C-alpha positions, 0 to 999 in steps of 0.5 A: 702241724701234727701234735708230736709224740712227746707233745701229745704224751705230756699232755695226757700225763698231765691231765691224768695225774690231776685227775687220779692223783691230783682229785679231779682239779677240786680241792677241799673247800670246792666239796662244798659247792657238792649236793650234799658235801656237808652231810658225813658218809657213814661207811662200812666194812664188810670182810675186814680183810688183811688187805683192808687193814694192809691199804685200802683201810689206809689210803680211805683214812687219808682222805676221811677227814678231808671229804667228810667220810667216816667207818661206823661199822664192821661186818665179819663172820669170824668173830675175830677179825670183828674184834680186831676190826675194832680194835683197828677203827678206835687206834687209827680214829679213837672211835666206836664201830658197830660189830655186825656178824653178817652183812644183814646186820650191817646193810641194817646200820643205814650205810651210806657205802661200803667196802666190800673185801670179802673173799674171793669169790663173794664180792659179786654177790656181796656188791648185789647185796650191798646196792640192794641195801643202798649202799654206793661200793667200792668192791675188791676184785676179782668182779665174779669167779664163774659167770652166773654171779657175774651176771648176777651182780652186774644187773643189781649194779646197773638197776640200782643206779649206785658208785661202783669202784672196782678195785683195778686200781691201774685205771688211776694210775697216771702212767697208765691212763697216758698208756691208754690216752696213746694207744688210743689216740692212733698213734702207737698203731693197731696192737698186733701182741702184748706180753704179761708176766707176774712171779714170784718165790714166796711159799707163803703166799697165800698159806696163812697155818697160824690161824688155821691151827687156831680157828674153830667152826664155832669162830665163824658161819660156814654156812655163812661163808659158802653164800651159793658154793655147794656145801662141804664139811667145815674145812679151815684152810678153804675158810682162810686159804682159800685162794688156794681153792677153787671155787673159792678163789682162781687162785692166779687169775683171779687174784694177779691175772685180772689186773695186767688183762684190765689194761687190755680191756681198757686199752683196746676198746675190746670188752673181753677176749674172743678165745683163750688156750690155757695150762698149768700146773703144781708144780712145786708147791705140793702143800694140798691147793687145787689152785696151780701154782705155774700156768699160760695163757693164749688169749685171741682178742679182736672184734667178733665180726672182724675175725680176720684183725686183731693181736694176741695175750700172752700171759704166764705166772709163776709162784716158785721163781721171782725172775723176771718178777711183773711184766707188762709189753705193748707191741706194735709195727712201730716199737713197744710198750713197756709199763714196767719202766713206763717208757714207751721206744721204738724198740723192735720197731720197722728198721728202714732197711727191712722197710726198704726190702718190701717199698714200705717205708720205717715205722719208727716211734719216737721214744719218750716216757709214761709217768713213773708210778709203778705198781706193787707186786710184793706179798704185802700190797700196802697202801701205794700211791695207784690205791689212794687214788682209786679209793681216793676217786670212789670218795669222790664219785660218792660225793658227785655221782656225775662223776665215772669212776675209773673202775666202774661195773662194766670192768669188773664184769669184763676182767671176769669174762677173762678170768673165768675163760683162763679158769675153764680152760685150766680145768677141763683142759678145752680152749675157751671161748664166751658166747655174747647170747648168754654171756656164759663161758664155754669150755668143750662146748658145754657151760661151765660152771664148777 
């Protein structure tokens, strides 16, 4: 007898929950059966950021004792962050850690693993350094903001065969895993359209005026901070508020869209869009920023060898009115999958009246609920169930290297292609496409760089 949609989704949800939240079905005692499980895993922190302090660090510490992991070093080029990191670790664990003034000093500690939580444009470059130093890596998203950086890091990661987890924590959510299973089973029908939003009303988002007023160039290492970006004189805003300034961050695409477009890649099994058109501007927060406070992008997704097949993705985001919040809606001819309410419904599906007029049959999905876990979008992401599950999955895979992480390096590489295509379209005003041979984004007939 054919499995019903309800039976399918129940099984998928239970299986996904066991994988991501419960931890691969392994109890603490089970780790004793994994080679090297009694050895302490020595972990470094590269970049003592607010994201690390408020979310990644607390999630790690939830499982550190159970899985025999410990923090042993913090690397940050800003003396203030090093001291804050040392105090934070001391408060949380009672232990002292080595303070590294830069990544070179951090790699000298011969770490087993590292959490990379530096500036957006540095992630890929630091990941490449980390795997070359012999570390397994948890790397915050976005993976990369330029294709050259993405290609460099992907090659380094693949060559090293180290365990990589990209910080796309939706991939460890049982609701998202169940949605992926359902769509990929064929029961949803072909994806025909995806609509996504991420709206906030936060004048202080990515603004850090108190830090800007207190930091001095002598407190940090500006040249190391710039890495491979073009040199320019010291600018505390571009150091502390980098998310507002290209080419240090793409802003909305890298920070927010990367989470949501990653689910499109995952659910559809299409690595990246075929083309992107986008527009945006600074319509409200005229505070000297260069990255837009409002943007809309339209993606064409589909196989390159099947130009007549595919679907459209509409993405919009604004930072000056929160109406609508975050939205992730998937549509087929039979209905809608809503990852805000975590429901599949027949809404919008083809009714009998419309179908019979064309000698067709009605096509309506059966209503059911996905597991009820919601991704956060507030100012402080904080430690949440998705981040907890994502960090734990990485730790498990560091222990048992035969298991692939939920968000391997390829996931980061692919979401970066979509992000960079959007950035290229926004910056040039031209439609962006992807050259599969050169692995470069093309806009207006030119390879997009900075």
